[in-house]
C-alpha positions as CSV (number, residue, x, y, z in Angstrom):
1,X,95.4,106.0,117.0
2,X,95.4,107.6,120.5
3,X,98.6,109.4,121.7
4,X,98.9,107.0,124.6
5,X,98.6,103.9,122.2
6,X,101.3,105.5,119.8
7,X,103.6,106.1,122.8
8,X,103.2,102.5,124.0
9,X,103.8,101.3,120.5
10,X,106.8,103.5,120.3
11,X,108.0,102.2,123.7
12,X,107.5,98.5,122.5
13,X,109.5,99.2,119.3
14,X,112.4,100.9,121.3
15,X,112.5,98.1,123.8
16,X,112.7,95.5,120.9
17,X,115.5,97.5,119.3
18,X,117.3,97.6,122.7
19,X,117.2,93.9,122.9
20,X,118.6,93.6,119.3
21,X,121.4,96.1,120.1
22,X,122.3,94.2,123.3
23,X,122.4,90.8,121.4
24,X,124.8,92.4,118.8
25,X,127.0,93.8,121.5
26,X,127.1,90.3,123.2
27,X,128.3,89.0,119.8
28,X,130.8,91.7,119.3
29,X,132.3,91.1,122.7
30,X,132.6,87.4,122.1
31,X,134.2,88.1,118.6
32,X,136.6,90.5,120.3
33,X,137.7,87.9,123.0
34,X,138.1,85.4,120.2
35,X,140.2,87.7,118.2
36,X,142.3,88.8,121.2
37,X,143.1,85.2,121.8
38,X,144.0,84.6,118.3
39,X,146.2,87.8,118.2
40,X,147.9,86.6,121.3
41,X,148.8,83.3,119.6
42,X,150.1,85.3,116.6
43,X,152.3,87.5,118.7
44,X,153.7,84.3,120.4
45,X,154.4,82.6,117.1
46,X,155.9,86.0,115.6
47,X,158.2,86.0,118.7
48,X,159.3,82.5,118.2
49,X,160.1,83.0,114.5
50,X,161.9,86.2,115.2
51,X,164.2,84.4,117.6
52,X,164.5,81.4,115.2
53,X,165.6,83.9,112.4
54,X,168.2,85.3,114.7
55,X,169.5,81.8,115.7
56,X,169.7,80.9,111.9
57,X,171.6,84.1,111.2
58,X,174.2,83.4,113.9
59,X,174.6,79.7,112.5
60,X,174.9,80.9,108.9
61,X,177.2,83.9,109.5
62,X,180.9,83.2,108.8
63,X,183.0,83.1,112.1
64,X,184.5,86.5,113.1
65,X,188.3,87.0,113.2
66,X,188.1,87.2,116.9
67,X,186.4,83.8,117.2
68,X,188.9,82.3,114.7
69,X,191.9,83.6,116.7
70,X,190.3,82.3,120.0
71,X,189.6,79.0,118.4
72,X,193.3,78.6,117.6
73,X,194.4,79.2,121.1
74,X,194.2,76.2,123.2
């Protein structure tokens, strides 16, 4: 094989590899977008359940002495 042929074959090989890497990069970017959207949904749900837990704690806690005294005053 002549040096020029070897260089041409190497160039073809690297261009093929470049296309493969670009395809994987596009797939990775697509997956990153999907995961970011999913993470946003999870964050939203976590916020909802955190506030729900706080609401439930307020509902379950016994009334405070101050609250009892206020409720006795009309």
